N, C-alpha and C positions, 0 to 999 in steps of 0.2 A: 504494500500500500504506500503510495507516494502522495504528497500534498504539494500542489502548485499554487502559487500566489501571484496575482496580477496586480501591478501597481500602475495607477494612472497618476502621472505627475504633471501638475500644472503650475506654472510660475506666474505669480501676480506681482507686479511692481507697485509697491506702496509708497515709494519715494523715487528720487532720481536713480538712474541706472548705475549706481556706484557699487552695489553689491551684486555678485553673480553666484547663482546656485548651479551646481552640476551634480548629477546629470540633468540635461535639458531635454531628453527624449520624451515624447508624449506617452509612450507605453514601455515599461520595462518588465520583463518576465524574471521572476526570482523563485528559487526553491526556498521553502520555509527554513531549512537548516543552514542556509548561507547568509552571510552578513549583507545588509543593505548599507551602502556608504554614499553619503552626499557631502559635497564640499561647498562652503560659502566663503567666497573670497572678496576682498576689496582691492583698492589701489593703494599705493604707498601713502597717500594722504587720508586714508580712511582707517577706522579701527573696527574690526568685527568683534563684538563683545560676547555674544552667547547664542545658543540655539534654545528656542522655547518650544515645549511639547504642546500637543493639542489640548492638554489639560491646564495650559498656562503655567507650567513649571519650567523654570530655567534649569537646563542640564549643566551640572558642574563639570568644569574642565578637569581632565586627567584624573577622574575618579577611579576607584579601584578597578583593576582589570576584570574582576568577577562580575561587574555590573553588565547587564544586557544592553543598555543604552549608554554610550560614552561619547564624549566630545574631546577632540585632541587639537591642540594649537598647531597651526602650520604657518608658513610664511604668508603674511597678508590675510590669514583667514583661519577658519575652524572646520574640522572634519567631524561629521556626525556619523556614528556607526551604530546600527541596530542589529543585534544578533538574535537569531531565532524569532523572526517576525511573527506577530500575532495580530488578530483583528483589533486589539486594544491600541496598536500603533497607528491606527487609521486616524486621519484628520489633518488639520492644517498645522504644519511645523513652520516656525518663524525664525529667521536669522536676523538678529538685531545688531546694529552697530551705530557709528557716528562718523561724521566727516571732521575735518580738522578744526572747524569752528564749533564743534560740539552739537551740530544739528543731527537729530536722530535719523537713521536709515533702517529700512527693513525690506526683506524679501521673504516670500512665503513659498512653501512647498506643500502641495496637497497630496497626501498619500491615501489612496483607496485600496484596501486589502480585500481581495475576494479569494477565498479558499475553495478548492475543488479536489475531491478525492479521485485519484487515478488508480484503478485496480489492475 
């Protein structure tokens, strides 16, 4: 028995185009037991601050490796990793940051999880 999960990723720009979320594909197929990874990057004059979950919880950076949802700092951005995806991961994920004047920036990532058993 295998479980396939389909992600529909839509990107909505809630501010100027200074934050970029990848992947930008409209549909990504994933196996439930593989990690889903998204990257939110800015430019040298922007600061990417955090990823916010659909439950409006900011995900702590470099939390313990045993956590299923982690955020890792990268050059000019943050990487979101979700291990062993579930339907509870579904919803609007938000990347928050600011420009050099301190004005808030955000980009969103809509994840729709649809599971289907394959026998």
